[in-house]
N, C-alpha and C positions, 0 to 999 in steps of 0.2 A: 505491500501499499505507500501510495507516495502523494505526501501533503502538498496542498495549496501554499504556496509560497509569495508575500509579498517583499520585494527590498528595498527597505524604506529608502536606500543609496542606488544611484548607479555604479554599478560595478562592469570591470574589464573582463574576468573571469570567476566562471563557478565552477569548483570544484567539489565532485563527488564525496559525500563522505567517506564513503570505505576507504574512497583511495586515499583520502586526507590520511583518514587512520593509520593505513599503512604507508604512507609516503608523504608525512607532514612537512618533509623539503622542499616540496615543488611550493608549497603557500609561499614559504618564508623566503625563498629565491624570488620569487613572482614579485612579493609585496618589495624586496628588498629592488628589484628592476623598475618600478615605481608604476606598478599594475596597482588597482584597487579589485581584490577577489571578495568572494562568499563561500561558504562551504554547508552545500547543503545534499539531502540526496537526490539524484539523477534517477530517471526511470532508466538510463543505458546511457554505458559513457564515462570517461571520470572527468573530462573537463566541457563546458559550453563557452566558449567564446563570445562574445555575447557583442555583436550590434547595431548600429543605428536601424529606424526602419525602413530605410532606403536601401540597406544593406544585408545579406543572408548570417545568422549565427551559425556558428560550428560546433557540430557535435563531435569530440574527439574521444577516441578508445584507443590506450596507450597500451601497447602487448612490449614487452622485453621478447627479445627470440628466445628466449627461453619457455616463456609466457607460446607464444605462439607454438612452438616444438608441443606444449602441452597439448595445446587445444586443439589442434590440428591431431594427437595422437588417439584421445579419446572422442573425436568428432565436434569437442565444443563448438569449434572457431565458425559451424553453418548455423547455430541458434544461435551465439553471439552476434553474427552479421546482421543476420534479418533483424532481433531485437534492436540492434543498434538502426540498421535502417527503417524499419517500423515507428521505432520513437522520433528521429530526426524528422522522417515524412509530416507525423501528426502535428510538428509544430513548427512546419516549413525552413526547418534547421537543414545544412548543410552535413552528412556524417563524413567521418575522419577517419580511417585508423592510421597509426604511427607506428611501424615495428621495429623499435629500438636493438640495436646492436648490429654485429656484421654475422648474414645471414650463411656465410662460409664456414661458421662455428660450426654448422648441422650437419656439412657433409665430415668437417674435419673428426668430430670428436662423436657425435652420434653416426655417424656413418649412415647417416641419409644423402639418398638422392639429390642434386642439387636442384634437379630440373621439376622432380616431383614437390618440391615446395614452393618453387616458381608456378606450378600450374596451380595448385591451391591457389597462389595470390591472384592470380591471373583472372580466376574464377571468381573472386571476390570484386577484381576490379571491373569486369566486362561482365559478369551475370549479376552481380548483386548491388550495381553502379556503386559503388563506393569507394572511392580512391585511395592509396596504400602510400604512406609517404615515410620513407626507410632513414631515420637518422643513427648514428653510429653510437651514441651514449646518452645518460638522462642531461645532462646540462647542455648537449646539444637541443634535445627536445624542449628546454626551458628556454632557449633561445628563441628557438621557432616560435614557440607558444606567443613570447612576450614581442616580437615582431612583427608578428600576424594580428596579436590583439590589438595593437597600435597604428597597425594599419586598417582597421576596420574602421577607424575613428576616435573620437573625444569620448573619453568615460562619461562628462554628463549626459551625453545622449542615447547612452545604454543603458537600458530600464526590462527589466522581467518582471511584467505584474504579476506572473502567474506562471507556475511550470502545472501543467497537466495533472490533474487529479483522479484518480481513480473512485466513480463515484460509490460506490458499494464497499465497505471494510472488509478485508480477509476473513472467509471463516477461518478452523482450528485446522484442518487440513491442509490449506494453502500459507498458513503462519508458517506451521512444521515444514513444508516444504521449502518455505522464505530464507526460515533458518539455515538449513541444508545446503541451498543453494551457496549462501557465502562463505559456506565451507569450501565447495566442489564445484560450484556453478551446476544452471539449469540440468544436464544432461546426467551427470554423474551422481547430483543430489535423485534424481528418481530410480536410479540404480541401487543407491545405496541405500532408500529406503526399503524399495522392494524388497531386498534381501534382509536389511536388520531391521524392519518394520517400523521400531520406533530410535528417536533421538536418543535415549537411554541406552540402547543395547547396541549403537554407531560408537556412542561415549564409549562404552565398555570394552570395545573391540583393541584386538592387538592388530599389529602390521599385517602378520599372518592372514587373519581374518579380511583384512580388506582389499589383500592381494586376489581371493577369493572372487573380487567381483570385476566383473568383466569393465576392460575400459584402465583399473587403475593399474598401474607398473610400481614397483619400488620407489618410485622417488616419490609419485603421488601419494604413495600409503604412509611414506614418512613423514610428508608434508601435513596430512588431514590427522596423524597422531598426535603430532607434535602440537597442531592447533587444537586440539582436545583437551590434550594433557598439561601444557605448560600453562606454569601457574603466571596469572596477568600481574604487570608490575606498577600498573597505575599510571598515572597522566606525567 
């Protein structure tokens, strides 16, 4: 469920609250470079670069090369691309995917055929009509966001009166799925719940238990186990 939002002052970039919790350095860096930012839950994507009414705002999904590889491996990439495109179209935004890092690392260290990775990207670009921008690292991504946000116009002219609201609150079943999607993404969340039935069972699962679920490899199993078992350190 995404709540309606009224921004009291114009901003350049809205950062998704989940992205901000994982990577607070983006908000700090953008602010240091002169952009005005806000943190809200976005229906899709990680950053919304706002534009005045006469220009088009840009809804950005950021993926490291490892994120891209993991989403290709478990087929989440197609659900994510569809969600990004639909969310952007509903509000008249331009969708964009940033892939951060050197794609050749997948061929060098994972022994993936580079043409297979490029075929995924060309499907996103040509079939889903979502441009893909490759940046070398997080710093370059930040620099692009700064330059692009400034090119879209003056901060004072950028205002979002309302992010799209889902009219009906989520029922219990949807809330359960929403929690697990935050851990594993939309596709794997359904597989995990189909296998473990409850969030409690999932939280009690060992790495070997997680590996029994289709689409979950050793690295993803360790990541999910760590999320569910690492003590929170506070703000």
